[in-house]
C-alpha positions in Angstrom: 58.2 56.4 149.5 60.8 57.5 151.6 60.6 61.5 150.0 56.7 60.8 150.8 57.5 59.5 154.1 59.7 63.1 154.7 56.9 65.3 153.1 53.9 63.9 155.6 56.3 64.0 158.9 56.5 67.1 157.7 52.6 68.4 157.4 52.6 66.3 161.0 55.3 68.9 162.9 53.5 71.6 160.8 49.9 71.1 162.7 51.8 69.8 166.4 53.4 73.4 166.2 52.6 75.2 169.0 53.9 79.4 169.5 56.5 77.7 172.2 58.1 75.6 169.8 57.5 77.4 166.7 61.0 78.0 165.9 62.3 74.7 166.5 59.8 73.2 164.8 60.3 75.6 161.5 64.2 74.3 161.3 62.3 70.8 161.6 59.8 71.1 158.8 63.0 72.9 156.5 65.0 69.6 157.1 62.7 66.9 156.5 60.9 69.2 153.1 64.7 69.1 152.0 64.9 65.7 152.4 61.9 65.1 150.3 62.4 67.4 147.8 66.3 65.6 147.4 64.3 62.3 147.0 61.9 62.7 144.5 62.8 66.3 143.5 60.0 66.2 140.3 57.6 66.0 142.8 58.9 68.2 146.1 61.8 69.8 143.7 62.0 74.0 144.2 60.6 73.5 140.3 57.6 71.3 141.3 55.2 74.3 141.6 53.6 74.9 138.5 57.2 76.1 137.1 57.4 74.6 133.8 59.7 75.5 131.5 59.1 77.0 128.1 60.0 74.0 125.6 60.4 75.2 121.3 60.3 72.8 118.9 61.5 73.4 116.2 60.6 72.0 112.7 63.3 72.2 109.9 61.7 71.4 106.0 64.5 70.2 103.2 63.8 69.2 99.6 65.6 66.7 98.1 65.6 65.4 95.0 66.9 61.9 93.0 69.5 62.6 90.7 71.2 59.9 88.6 75.3 59.9 88.1 76.9 59.4 85.3 78.1 55.9 86.4 74.7 55.5 87.1 74.0 55.5 90.9 71.5 57.5 91.8 71.6 60.0 94.5 69.7 62.5 96.5 70.3 66.0 96.7 69.6 68.6 98.9 67.5 72.1 96.8 68.7 74.5 98.5 65.5 77.4 99.1 67.0 79.8 97.0 66.4 76.8 94.3 70.4 75.8 93.7 71.8 72.3 95.0 74.6 71.9 97.4 77.6 70.5 96.0 78.5 67.1 96.5 82.0 66.2 98.2 
């Protein structure tokens, strides 16, 4: 809420700027916007204006087969793309 308040105050200062006060008002606006960005970076930060980072999803498909050991226990072994198995231990 404090960040929203700073942003609203910045708009009020900008709306009330005159030729005589423009430099002082510019400093007040930038300071208020800085405080707004620090308080709510997701909304008022530098990356908030439609700059989305590229996101990539990588899906790795692995294939497993059940193998029965000589002692009778069943384990899953990975089948590699070339058709071989991943060595145990």
